[in-house]
N, C-alpha and C positions, 0 to 999 in steps of 0.2 A: 301553664294554667288550663284547667280544663273548662267546660262551659258552664257547669255549676258553680266553680269558682270565681269565674267571669261575670256571671250574672249578679252574684252577691256582691262582687266589687262596684257595679253598676249604680247600687242603691247606697252603699257605703257612702260616709263624707270622704272628701280627698281635700289636702290642703295644698294652694299654689304658692309659691313665690313670685310676684311677679313687678321686678325692678325694685324690689324690698318691701313690697305691702303683701301681706298676707291674707288670702281669700279662702272661704272654706264652701265647699260645693261638692255635687255628685258627678260621677262620670256619667250618667244619663243625660245632665243638663250640658256638658261639654261638648256632647257628641250628638246635641240635637240638630245640628246640620254636619251631616257625615263627611261631605265632600270639603268643609273647610280645614284649614289647617289645625286647629283644635279637634275636630273630628278625626283626622289623620292620627293625630298626635296619642289620642285617648282612647282607641276602640281596642287595642289589647295587641297589637302586631307592629307596631312603630315606636322603638326605643324612645326615652324621653330623660332629660337631665333631672338630675336633683341637687339640692343645696345639703350641706353640712347635716342639717337636720331631717332628711330625708322628704322635703315638702319638693313638688315639682317646680323646675326653675325656668322660666320664662323672662329675658332680658327686654323688657318692654315698658311701657309707661304705666306705671303702678296706679297712680290716682284715675286714670282715665278707664282703667279696665272694669271699675264697678259700674260704667256704663255698658260695656260688652257683656258683663256677665248678667245683667240685668235683662237686657235683650234676650239673652241665651235661655233665660228662666221664663219671660213673658211673651215673648215674639213680638214686643212693642218696644219703641223707643220714646223712653222718658227723660227730658233733660229740664233742669231747673231753669226758670226764668231770667232771661239775660245772659245766657251759658255762650259764652265768648270764646270757646276752644274747639269749634266745630271744624275747624282744618286738622287740627291734631287728631279730634276722633275720628276722621273720616281717614287717616292716614293709617291709625290702629285697625279699622275694619277692613281697610284694604290687605295689611298686612295678613290678620286672621283668615280673609277670604271668606266672609259670612255675607254670602251675594244679598240676603234680603236687608241687612242693615245698610250694606254699601247702597244700597237701591233708597233705603229710607235718607240716607244723608246725600246723596247726589241729585235725587230727583225733586224737582219743586212741585208743590201741592199743583193738584190738576187744574187746568185753566177752566175746565168745563167739567159738568157733572159726567162720572165715568158709566159708560154702559158695557166696560168690556171686562166683567167679574167672571162672565162664564168662560170667555175667551182664556182668561187667565189660569182659570181652573184645568182647562185642557192642556194649557201648556205646562201644568205641573203636573195633572194627576195621570196623564198618558205616559210621564217620564219612566216607564216602569222596569226598562231593560238596564242591566247592569253596566257602568261606566266600561266594563272588560267587553262590552260588546262592540266598542268602536274598533275599526278596521286594524289598527295598531296593536291594540290590544289581543285581537284575535290570533294576530300572527304571534304575538308573544304567547300566547296560550299554547301552541304547536310547539314550541321549541320543547326537545327533549332534553334529557340530563345528559348532556355532551360537553365538551370541552369549550364548547362555543359558549352554552351557559355559564360555566364555571367560570370562565374569563370576563363575561358580562356582569355575574354578579360582584367577582372580586373588585371590578372596577367601580360599580356603583358602591360597593364598602368603602371603597379608598376615596370617592369623591364625597360622600356622606361625612365621613370625618372632617372633611374641611367645610363641607355646607353649616355643619351642626355649630362648628366654631365660629363660623360666619355670622350664623342666624341666633345663636343661644349664647356664644362666648363662654364655649365650654370644651374641654379635648377628652372628657371622659366618654367618647362613644366609641363603640367596636361592633360588628357586624360578622358574624360568621356563619358559614352554612356546611354540613357534612354531605359529602357526596359518598354514593356507595349504591350497592345492589338496592332496586327498590320496586315495590309493586305498583298497581296501575294506582290505588287508591293513595300512596305515597308520593307517585309522580303528581297526580293532581292537585293533592294538596301543596306541594313544593312549587305547583305553576300558580295556584291564587296566591301563594306567599310573594312570590316574583311579581305576580302583577299588582298587587297592594303595594308591595317596596317600590316598584318603578313607578307608580304613581305619585307616591310620596315624594320620590325624588324630584319629577318633574313638577310638583308643585311649590317645592322649595325653589327651584328653579324659575319659576315663573315669578314668585316673590321678587327676587333678585331683579330680574328683568323689568318688573312693573313697578319696583321700588325707585327707579331711575327717570326723571323728567325728559330726559332726552328721548326717551322711547314711547312717550305720550302719542296718542294719534288724535285727540281731541278736535284740534283745527286742521288736519290734514287737507282736507277739501277746499280750504281757502287760501293756501299758500301759492305763489307763484312759482314757475318753474326753476327761478333761481333759488329761491327759498327751500324747495324740494330736495333739490341736489345738495344745498350745505347742510340741510338736515341730515341727508342720507350719508353725507360725510362724515359729521358727528355722530352720528350711530354706529357707524362702522369701527370708527375708532374707540369709541367709548365700549364697546363690545370686545374688540381687541384688549382693551385694558383689564376687563373683567376677567377674559380668558386669561389672562397672565396672573392676575391678582389670586385667582381660584384655583389655578391650576388645571383648567380644562383642556382637554386634548381638541386639536384643530378640528378633526376627524371624528371626535367621540360624540355620544348621544347628546349631551349638554349642548353642543353648539348646533347640532341638528334642529333640538326643541327651540333653541333661541330662534332660529332662522323663521320656524314656525310662527312662534308668539308674533314675530315683528311683521309678516306678510309678505317677507323678501324685500320691503322697501330701505334696503341697505347700499351703500355704494361699494364699489369693489368687489361686486361678485362675479364679474368675468376675472379679476386677479385671482380670486380664491378658488373659482369654480372652474375655470378653463386653461388660465397661463400655468398655474402651479401644477395642476394634474399634467399638462401636457409634456411640461419638463420632466415631470415622474415618471411618465411612459416611454417617451421617447428619447430621454436623456441617459448617458452613462452616469456610472455610479460618481464619477468626478464632477460632471456637471451638475449632477442633483445637490451633491455636497457643495458647490460654489454657490448656485443661484437660490435654491429652496429657502434654507434658511434667511438669506437676506429678505425674500419674498413675504417669508410668515411673520417677519419683523417688521414689515410695513417699510425697510429702508429702501428697497424699491417697490415700484408699483406696475403692474404690468396689465398687458391687455393681450388678445388674440387676433392678428390680423389676416382673415382670411377673404372674406367677400370682398369683391371690387366694384366697382361702379358698373362695370360690362357683366360680371360673371359672379354667380352665386353657387347655387347648387352642382355645376358642372365644374367639379374642380381641374378635370385635366386642361379646361380653357382658361386658367388663370393666367395672366399675362405678366406679373411681377417677375422680375429674374434676379436671380442670385449666380454670380459667373465666378468662378475660382482664377484668381491671379497667382501663377506659383511664385512669379519673381518677386511677391510681396508677403505670400502665403496668408494671404487674407480672400474675402469675397467683397463683390462691388453688387450692392443691390440698386435695382432701377425698378420704378415704374413708368415704363417708357411712353404712354400714351394716356389720354383722359381716361380712357375705359381701365385703365390697369390700377386707377386710384383705390386703393384700400376705404372702404366703406361701410358702415355701421358699427364697429367694434365697439363694444361698450368698454367705459373705462377710458378710452382715448382722449375723447374730447378736451377734456381740462386735466386729468388725473394722471395718465400714466406717463412714466419716465421709459419704460422698456416695453418691446412688444415681442411676442412671438410671430413671425412672419412667416408666412406660407409662400413658397415663390418656386419656380422653376429652375431646377439646378443645372446649370452649365460646366462641363469640364471638358478641355480638349475639343472645343467648338463641339459638344455632343450635349444632348438635352436628356438628362435622367429623371424627369419628371418631379411631382412636386416633393418639396422637404421644408423643415422647420428651422428658424434660424432665429436667434435670440440677438433683438438690435434694440441698442440704446437710441432714443429719439428725443429726450430732453435733458437739459444741462440738470445734474442733481444738486446744484447751489442756488441757481436763479430760476430753474423751471424753464427757461427759453428753449427753442427747437436748436436742435444741433445743426451745424452746417449741412448742407443738402436734404433737411428734412422740412417738410411744411405740412402743418398739422392744425387741425381747428374740429368745431363742432358742426355736426350735419343741420342743426335747426330744428324746429318744431316738430313734433310726431304725434301721431294718434293717442299715444300713453307713454309710459316709461319716462315721465319728465324728470324725473330723480337718476336717470341714467344718462350719462354724458356720451352719446354716442359720437364718435368723432370720423374724421378722414384723414388719408395719411399718403403723404405724397415722398418718394424717395428718388433722389438724382446722384448717382454715383456715390453712395454711402459705403462705406468701408467698414467691414467688422473684422474680427480675428476668425481665423480659420476654425478655433475651438466653439466659436459660437454656434456651427451648425451642430443640432441634436444628432447625435449619430450614434445612438444604441444599435440600431439597426442595419446601419451603413458606414462608410468612411470614403474619404477623399485622402488620397497620399499625397506627399508634398510635391510629386510630380504631376499630380493631377489625373491619375489613375481614380476610377470609380469602383469600390467594392462593396458588393450587397451582402449583407449579413443574415438577412431574413426574407420574409414573404415579400412578394413585390409590393403589396398595398399596404405594407405594416403602417406606413405614418398617416393612414386614414383613421387608426384606432382613437388618437384623440378625439377626433370629430365623431365616431361611434360613442364613446363613451359620454361624451356631451350629451348626445340626443338621449340616452339612456335615462341619464340622471334628470333633464328638464320634464320628460313624460309626468313625472310623478309631481314634481314641483312647479311646473308652470303651466299644465294642463287639468290634470286631476284634481288639484286642490283649489283651483277657481270653480270648477263645475261642482265640488262637494260644498263650498260655502254658498253659491248662488242656490243649491238646493235647499239648504239651512235656513237662508233669508226668505225665500218664496215660500216655502211650507209653513214657515212660522205667520208669514204675513197672513197667509190664507185661511188660517185659524181665528184670525183676529178680523179680518176684514168680511163684512156682510154684503151680500148684494141680493136684492129682490126678494120675492117669497117662492120656495119651492112648494110649499103648501099652502094653498089660499087662507087667509085669516091669519096665519102665524107669522112670528117675526121673520126678518130678513135671514137668510142661510148664510153659514160661514160659505165662504166660496170653494172651499176645498170638499164641502159635500156635493158639488156638482162633480156628474162623471166627467165632463170636457175640462173642468180643471185636473181631476185627477189622471187624466190622459194626457195632459202636458206635463206634469210635474212629475207623476211616480216612476214614470219610466226613467227620468233623467235621475232618479234617486236610484234606481238599479243599475243604470250606466256607471253612475260612480264607483259602485262597488266592485262591479266587474272590471273596469279599468284600474283600481287601485289594486288588486289582486295580481293583475296582469302585470302591471307596472312592478310590483314585487318578484314575480318570476323571473321577468326579464333582468331585472337587476342581478338577482341569484346566478343568473346563465352569464350574464356579462363578467361577473368576479369570477366565474369559474373559466371563462375565456382568458381572462387576464392573468389569472394564475398559472394556465397551459403555458401561454406565451412566453410569462418571465421564468418560470421553474424549469420548462423542459425545451424552450425554442418553438413549441409547437402553435403555428398558426392556424391550422387545420379547420378550426371551428371558427374564425372570424368572417369568413364568407356569408354563412349560416346567421351570425348574430348581425351583420351590416343589413341582411335581407330583411330580418325580423324587426331589426330598429328601426329602418327605413319604413316598412309597411304599418307597422303598429305606430309610430310617430304621426304619417298619415291620417290614419283611421282616426286615432284618438283625438289628435288635436280638432279635427274636422267636426267629430261629434262632440267634444267639449265647449267648442266655441258655439255651435248650434244650440246646444243645451242651454248653456248659458243665457242665449237671447232668448229662449223660450221661457225661463225663468224671468227674466227682465221683463218680458210681455204679459206675462200670467200676473205680473203685479201691477199691471194697468198703469195708470199717470205715474203713481209713485214711483215704480219702476224706473221713470225717465229721469228721476231727480238724482244727482249725482249722489246724494246724503243717504240713497237707499244701499249704496256700496255696489249696486250692480253694473251700472255702466262702467265702473271702473275695472271690474271683474272682465267683463266682455272686451275692452280694449285692451285688455292685458294678455287674454288668454287667445285671441284672433290672430296677434302677433305670431303664434307659435306655429300657424299653419303656412309660415314663410320661413322663419328664421330657421337654423340648421337644417334647411334643405325643402324647399319648395313641393307641396304635397303630390302633386300630379309626376313630378320627375322622380319624387321617392317611390310612387307607386309604381313606376316602371322598373325602376333598379329592382324591387322585388319582382317584379314579372320576368326581368332577365334572369333572377337566380332560378325561378320557377321554371321556366324553358329549359336552363341548362340541367334541372332535375329530370324533368321528360326526356330528356335526350341519355341520360345515365340510365332510366328504364330502358331504354330500346337496346342499351349495351350490357343490362344485365348488372349495372354496378349497383352496390349500396348507397342508402340515400340519408341525409342528415334526419334527426329525430323528427324535427316539426314539418318534415314534409313524408315522412315514411309513409303517410296514408294514401300517397298515390299509388303505393303498391298494393294496396288493400281493394278488394273485391267491393263494388257498392251495390247497393239495392237499386231496384228500377221504380219502386213504388213505396210511399209510405205506408207503414203497417197501422197505424193508429185508426181505430173504428170508432171511438166514443171519446168525448172532451176531456175526460181526466186522463186518457191515454198521452195528450201532449204535454202533462204534466210530469213525465217519467223521462228522466234527463237522456236516456239512451236514444229516445224517440228524436228529440230535438237534435241531439249532438251529431245524429246519423243523416238527419236533413242538410244541416250545416255542411257536414262533409261532402254530402253527395253534390251540393251546389258549389262548392270550392272546387270539388274532383271534375265536373262537367264543364265549367267554365275555364278551368286552366286546361285542359285537353282541347278542347274548343279552341282555343286561341292558338295554342300549339298547332293543332291540324290546318287553322288558316294559314298561320306562317308558314309552315312547310308548304303547303299547297303551292302559295304563292312563290317561294323560293325555287319549286321545282317548275314552275311554269317559266322560269327565265326571269324573274323579276329581281332587280338589284336588292340586297340585304338590308340597305338601309330604307329603301322606298316599302319594301316588303314588312319590317319593323313600325314604319309610321304607319301604313294602312291598316295593321292590326293593333294599334296603340291603345285605341279606345275598350277594345276587348281585352288586351293586356291587363291594363288599369283595372279594369272590373274584377278580373281574375285574381289581382294582387289582393283588393278589398276584400272578395270573398275568403281567400285564403286566410287574411288576418283575422275577420269575422269568426271565422270557424274556430282559430287558434285560441280568441278570447273565451269563446263559450265552452270550450273544452277545457280549459283551464279554470274558468269559475267553478264549473264541476268538479275537478279535481280539488279545489279547495274547500268545496263543499263536503266532500267525503272526508278530508282530513279532520272535520269537525264531529266526527259521529261520537267521542266523547264528550261532546259539547251541546247537547240537544236541545236545550232553549235557543242557543245563538244559532245551532244548525237550522233549526225551525224557520228562524226569520231569513237566515241567509238563503234558504231554498226558496222561500216565496221570492225573493228579489231576482236569484238566479232564473227562476221560471219567466218572471215576467220579462227581465232584458232578453231571454232567447225568443219567446213568443212575439215579443213587441218587433223585434228585428226581423223575424221571418214575414209579418204581417207588413211590415214597411217596404220590404223587397219580395213581395207576393208574386209578381210576374217572374222572377228568376225560378222560382219553385213550381209554378205552373207551367212553365215553358215546354218542359219535356213531358210533362205529365206525373210528375213525381208527388205532387199534390194535386186534390181535386179541389173544386169548388163547394164542395159539402165538407170536406175536411178543413178549408180555410173556414167555415163558418162556425165549426165545433172550436177550432183554435180560436176564433174572436170569444165565443162565449167563455173561454177559459180564461183568456186575457182579462176580460171586463171581470170575472169572479175575481181575478188577483187585486184588479186595482181597488176593489172594496175591501178585500182582506189587507192589504198593503195600508189603504188608507186609515186602518184602524191604529195602526202603530207607527205612522208616519212621521210624527213630531219625534218621537222615541227614538226612531230610527236615524232620523237627522241629527239629534241630540249625540249621538254616539259617535260622531266625528269630533266631539267634545271641544268646539272653538268657544272661547271665552268671546264675552260680547267686544274686547277691545280687538281681538283678531278679526271679527267679522266688519268692524269700524262701520255699522249699518244703522241707520235712525229706526228702518222697520224690521228689523231681524232681530232685536235683542231677545234674551231668553225671556224677560219677564212680559213682553206682549204689549207693552205701550207705546204703540206707534204714535198714534196723532199725537200726545203730550210729548214726546222725544223729537218728532218731526220740526214740531212748532218752536220746541226750546232750541235745536240744531240752528235752524233759520236766523236765530238771534245774533248768532256769533259773526255772521257775514258782513264783511266792511261795509256792504253798502247798507246795512240796517244799524251801523254804529251810530250813536246819539250825536248830533251836531253842538259843540258847546254853545 
């Protein structure tokens, strides 16, 4: 159908069969709200089901659809006096995802006269960016016509057949795509079609999740820790049931999106996210075939027991032992002293009946380092602890009350020989140890987990905090900017812009970085599994360690900035911001304490300096250490600092200098006769700073490379360019001493840069709400009284506090 035909169809009447009731209307009415389910169905690029008479068929409540249709026609909700089916109508509105109607049905009449019209207008009128400017869609638009895209589309097609059957009770749905040579315009057209199709797919998925009350988050803030845990378990089981019923793949896009919708408030995340992947990465094919199906079907629940009371990031210091007994052909596991008790594993306190235990392997009275063992810890019938096992919950925490973090003591617990995960090593029947791969291959599970949590547990909380704080900041008014005028929106104050807009830019920088790191991680996994080549693992370890430290520090600080920028309401748990902060700040510690990780990255960098001295090639991420660097910044005007090569060169110069300075100091101490461990400790502050500078350079460079890939998306590229500039310049200004130290930048140049950065604040301010909306978080995901899409902050805060148990009316 060409554009002319479609324009005509918009005006021509169409007939809908809704649950056996016929309605006549126009497509322009049905698509009044483009992001609603009806908008997606009837805008011309999404197949729809028809009955035997050729009418569009929707298997929903027919009589109630008259109120839905009238709302689409008039944008006003008119109900007869004494209407008693408001709950049913609310469910219909939620199914069709007509946000204004949902608001009309869910929100009470304002308790006080509203003065928020202008703010709500801003929250709607500035939302001009396409939904496909959100980071996920930006990445999707960059997919070329490859086998990867082909398989993605094929998978979506298969899922949509099931979705359509589930949502509309029809099997007459088919999607097909023709692949072959295509020019640029055909490629762009296909990409746009893919984005529309993917959005429709996720919209339907959202309906399935939100249609089940167990996933509701309305009263989440008022639950006790035990209630939070029990609800998390119910959600995990319910999601697993839906996965089975609808044929979802456990690692497919629908499960990833489901986790996103629920904000991670599920039980068994360690079971699914660490226990199973560890077996997959470190186990043999036979071990994978035995354990993984049981785990995926929840016949066993597992955890990952690495951290101990006395040791965390320093894995070589772990004290749990696994000693091979050749007479019985089994391993004996012990936590020999209090400091060796496993402490913190999620899903351990109440849920798990198995654990992947990290322990020092002993055979023939020799230690072979840390290895992974599958240990049953609870009886499968009555869930009691097995002999030799002492297990429990570690008690109250700062956050994650829905997660049962636990402790584990092992006293002479015997496990079969085949329970050691031995894809990369082997213990023979007589106790000989045979290494099959890279010395530190057993660390890969930890590295993979670290890569995964950067996106899910660090970047997402910061992005949500930005959305909440920016929306609140165009509703909240404070003082007069101009005498005699009404109070100004706080986002119009430059000081508020300086707090929030760099955080928004940082979110995009880290999103793109986490995507690139994930791609590199997958590349390394393929190299190891297909070729047995672990040569890139040290680089991946160093990158993931340094970036985890940089990103978790920045995201924790950024969420706190957003919280404080919302004043007193940001302190209320109902704002959603305190929960985001207590969640993200934990990431500074788990999966590696940040200072220790920085020093691990620094150790890799020092090894690379030594390779330069020997003329050996360097891994890609540090190849710049071979490149010459300029001694002075070439910028002469303020606009020069908006040129990516200018600030990339600045970050490279800083990283290059700090790494080499730290190396020189370390080498000098060693040559003076200082013992190596003393020299390292005496240089550790400089080494940690060098690691941070290296990772900061990597992030900025990656941001610019992502920007360059958007050259065929000029509108998106323009917005992302502003964010990239803002992130880079703010980073330099925040660490100005590093750039002034050796005269690379002058005070005058910093003044010019400051002018450019402040100009960027005013430019990003104009699009701030739209850019924040690009993350596409529905209100249910944000779960914030002050960050809702409609801007009704004060009414919703008052409404939500009425749900508090302390406000319950006494009979």
